[in-house]
C-alpha positions in Angstrom: 164.9 192.8 -96.8 162.4 190.2 -98.0 164.4 187.0 -99.6 163.9 187.3 -103.3 164.9 184.8 -106.6 167.6 186.0 -108.5 166.1 185.8 -111.6 163.6 188.6 -110.5 166.2 190.9 -109.4 168.1 190.6 -112.2 164.9 191.4 -114.6 164.3 194.3 -112.2 167.6 195.7 -112.5 167.9 195.2 -116.5 164.1 197.1 -116.3 165.6 200.0 -114.4 168.3 201.4 -116.5 171.6 198.5 -115.2 172.9 196.8 -117.7 174.9 193.1 -117.4 179.1 194.2 -117.7 180.6 190.9 -119.4 184.1 192.5 -118.4 184.3 191.2 -114.7 185.3 187.8 -114.8 183.0 185.1 -113.5 180.4 186.7 -111.5 177.3 188.9 -112.9 177.9 192.4 -112.5 175.0 194.9 -113.1 175.9 198.6 -113.7 173.5 201.2 -114.0 174.1 203.5 -117.3 172.5 206.9 -117.1 172.5 209.0 -120.4 174.3 206.0 -122.7 176.9 206.3 -119.9 178.3 203.6 -117.4 178.3 205.0 -113.5 179.8 203.6 -110.1 176.4 202.0 -109.0 176.9 198.4 -109.4 176.0 194.8 -107.9 176.6 191.3 -108.4 175.3 188.0 -108.4 177.2 184.7 -107.9 176.1 181.8 -111.0 175.2 179.3 -108.7 172.8 181.5 -106.3 169.0 180.3 -107.1 167.9 183.2 -104.0 169.0 185.9 -102.0 167.9 185.9 -98.2 168.2 188.4 -96.0 172.0 188.9 -95.7 172.6 188.9 -99.0 169.5 191.8 -100.0 171.1 193.8 -97.5 174.2 194.1 -99.5 172.9 194.4 -102.7 170.8 196.9 -101.2 173.8 198.3 -100.1 175.6 198.7 -103.7 172.8 200.0 -105.0 173.2 202.5 -102.6 169.7 203.4 -100.7 169.8 203.9 -97.5 166.5 203.4 -96.7 164.7 199.5 -96.5 161.6 200.6 -97.8 162.6 202.5 -100.4 164.9 199.5 -101.7 161.8 197.3 -101.7 159.8 199.5 -103.2 162.4 199.2 -106.1 162.5 195.7 -106.4 158.4 195.8 -106.0 158.3 198.2 -108.8 156.5 201.4 -107.6 159.7 203.0 -107.8 160.4 204.2 -111.3 164.0 204.6 -112.6 164.0 207.7 -113.4 163.1 208.1 -109.4 165.9 206.0 -108.4 168.6 208.2 -110.6 166.9 211.3 -109.1 167.2 209.9 -105.5 170.8 208.3 -106.2 171.7 212.9 -107.2 170.0 214.0 -104.5 172.0 211.3 -102.3 175.1 212.5 -104.0 175.5 209.0 -105.2 175.7 209.9 -108.9 
């Protein structure tokens, strides 16, 4: 996966149904909410990181339950909508 700025990743997550969970200590934890309810799908960011390289992006991909790198890239590049993402998670039985 290509490197991305942490601020861009966080902005995309918030736009697609994730919410910042302030209860998770010193990391910035983002949890997917569907229909007002929290799900098991989450990822977190360290306060000091400004950019995530390929290795950290692979970890984010795994945490967000993407099986395909192309689908994960589409999520962060915005062609994959929040609704399509939730449908994908349900199809994979990850939600």
